N, C-alpha and C positions, 0 to 999 in steps of 0.2 A: 510438062504445064510449067514446071519451076522457072525451066531456062527461056521462054520467053514472057514471065514477069520480068527476069531480071535483063533480059534484051530493051524491053520499055521503060528501064527506068534510065532518066537522062540526065543532063545536068538539072533541069528545072525543076523535080523531083526532089534532086541532089538538095536543091538550097529550101523548099520549101521543109523538108524534114529537117534542114539544120535552124530553120527558123522558127520551127513549132518545138523542135527542142529549146532551144533558146532561150521561149517565152515561157513556158514550160518550169524552166532553171530558176529563171528570172521573178513568175509569181512564187514556188516553192519557200525562196530567199526570203521577199518580203514577208511572206505569211508566215515566217517561223519570228523573223526581225520585228512585227506586228508583234508577236505577241510574247517577247522579251518584255520585264521591266526593265523601265532608266534606273541609272544608279541616281539616288535620292540625297539630294545638299540637306534634308533636313531630316537626319537619323535621330538628332539628339537636340531635344529641346531647353540650348544655352540662355532662350532668354528667360524662361522663369527661374532658372538659374541664377542669373546676372538679378533678376527683378527682388528674387528672397535677399539677394545680397545688399540691393540697391535698401529694401525696408527695414535690413537689419542696421542699415548707418544710417536710416533715418531716425528709427527708436533710440540709436546710440546719440542722436543730434539732441535727441528732445530729452534726453536723462533719464530714458529707460536702460535697462541693467544690458548690459554687453555680455553674449554670449562665445567666450574665447572656444572653444571646443567646436561651434558651427565655423570662427573665423579659419580658424589655424584645419582646419579639417578639409575648407574650398582650399585655403592657400595649396595645399600640398593635390587638392585634387587639381590646378594648374599648374604644378610641376614638380611630381611623386620621386622623379631621381631627385631632388632637393631635399627630399623629408627624411629618402633612405638612409642621407650620410648621417643622420644626426642623432646620434643617443642623450637622451636628457639621465640628468643624474643627481642623485640628493634630493633636498624636499623644495619641487619646484612648484607653483600655483599654478592651472591653464591658464590667467592672462598672462602670469610670466613667460610659459613657453611661447604663447601668443607672440609678445610685444618682443622678446629676445628673437622668436623664429623671423620674424617680418623684418626686420633692420638685417641681417643673414643673407634674406631672399633679395633684400635692393641691394645689399653690395656684391653679392653673386651676379645677377643678372646684370651690374654694369659691367662690371670683369668683365663679361662673354659679352657683353655688346659691343663694349667698346674699344678691346686690348686688343691689335694688332698685328701682334707677334707670338709664335710658341702656341702649344698648344693648349685647348680652351681650359681656363681654370675648373672648372666643375669635372673635367677628366682626371685634372690633374689630385684635387681633392677626394679622399675618399671617408674619410671621419671628422665627425666637425660631434665637438662633445661641449656640450651646457652641464655645466658641475656646480653645484652650489654647496657644497662641502668643505665646511672652514677649514683653516690649517694649510691652507694650500696657495702657493704664488698666484699670480695674478692671472698667465696665460703662458701659453707654450704653444712652438708650432716645428711642425717638420717637414717635408716636401711635400706631405698628402696630410699630413692630421694637424688639427687646429684643435684647441685646449683653450677653454675663458673658465677660470673659477671666479662666479660672481661675488663668494663671501667674501673675497678678498678685497674687494674693488675698494676703493672710497667713496665714490658716488654713483648710482646708478646708471649717470649721463654718463660715464670714463667706456660705456660697453660699445659703443662707436667706434670710438676710436681705435681702443684695445682691438675692436675684429679687425678695420683697416687695416692696422699695424699688423696683424697676426699675418691675413690675408697677403699683404708684401713679402712675407717670407712663401705661400706658398706659389706667388708669381715668379719672388727669385726660384726659389730653388726646385720647382717642378715644373710651373707652367713655361718658364722659356729657358725648355730642351734645343741645342744643336746637332748637327748631321757627323761632326768631325768626329771619328773614334779616336782621336790624340788627345790627351788627358792634360790640361794644366798644369803645373804642380807648384803654383805657389798660392794658389787658393782653394782647402779642401775640406773635406766635411770627416770631421771627427780624425784628421790627419791623415784621410787616403781623397788622391785626389778624383774628384769627381766632374770636373766642369768641362765639358768639349774647349779646345782650343778658338771655337769661334763662337761660345756660350754668348750672346749678347751682355748678361750681367759684368763680365770681365772688363766690359767698356765705363762702367758702371763703377765698378769696383776702384778702378786704375786713376779716375779722378781727384781719391785720395789716399791710394794707398799703391806702395811696391810690394807688398803680398797680404796675404790674411793678418798676420803678426805684426807689421814694419807698416806705418803710416807714413808716406812723405815728409820730407822737412819743411816745405811748401804751407803744410797741410795746418791748417790752424780753428781754433773754437768756432771761428765766423764760416766757416768751409761745409759745414754739418748746419743739421737739421736741429740737432740736439745736445747734448750733453751725455744721453744713451746711447745716442749713434753714433759716436765719436767710439763705444767699445770693441766693435768687431763690424767688418763690411757686410756683413750679414743682417747686422741690425740697424748701420745706414740706410741699408735699400729700405729696410721695412720703414722706418720712422719717416724716410723722404714721401712713402709710396702712400703714408698716412698725410700727411703736412700736404702733401700736393691736393691730394683727391676729398678733403674735408676743409683746407686752411690754403685755397693756393696762394691768395693776396698777399698773406703774411708769407708765404714761401717767395713769391715777387719781392718783396722788400729785403729778405734777405738775398737774393740774387741781385740785387743793385750794390752789395758790399764784397762781394767776395765775384771771379769768373768760374770759381767753383761751381759755386752754388748756381749761378746761370747754366753752367752743361749739366747741373742735377735735375733743376727746373725742367730744360728743354727732353733731357733723356725720356721723364714719364711724360713730356707732352707728346710725344713722339709715340710713346709708346702706346698711349690713350685715343690718338688724335684731336688730343685739345682738349679732351671732355673733363670731364668733374664730378664727384659724386653732387655738394654742396661746396660752399663757402660761407662759411661760420662768423667771415669780416674781423678776423683778431690781426690786432696790429703789432710791429713791432715798437716797443714799449723803450728803450734804450738802444742804442747804436751796437752793434756787433757782440752783441749778449743773446743767448741762443737758452730756448725753455731747456729745462731738464729731459722733459720728458712730450713728445706730441701728441700724445694719448691725454692729457689731465691740461689740456687748454682751452 
């Protein structure tokens, strides 16, 4: 009996069986797919969050009390990795924390959005200390840490320039890293060779210097962004970093008097794709004169 059934199974029966199998396979697959829930892009009600922020801003405009705790929390929700780097020290009000943190966010976001070379500044910066204890110098920075001492500043308005200057050290020493294992012996970190021979910062240092401690014979005061910038190549970099990002018009006026300053301006313009944080519109009051410190312009 079994041999008879098998003998009667021809090509037509084979194609019928294959078609039926495919039909039920596709039907089963379709039913499973229909049963799956599609991924939703409405998982978080961001509109309500942003509307809450709009209402708070409107209340602030109409003289209602500002809620700095809410605003600071909102900032940190948008970029938690930025806030995780911050340490507040000393007697700081919630409003102080919000105002200083907002400017920190603005500068760090700008740097990472516009800097064209090196690792992200956010990756280079590990710690940002905002300190209000008296008796300390205004600022300090390494390749990975910034410290700002608020009570040592003359005016609150200095903070933006000081912070932009200190970020210049992070860009210079931490972010602009290059690949060569061979180190340049002329520019060091506390006496130890640190900079790879292809580090972009070396090009900048050599505009005015033969080495870390020796300025070029042709380098004059007009070839620096400030008197403070003449002290060493690292302060030179940080001072011009601040001047370019916050007072580019003044920088361009200085560059008209000096080919070295022209090179320094173009260095930062290329580093940041010709973008600037702001321009305060400061003017060069005296030819071939330089400010003592770009953070107080």
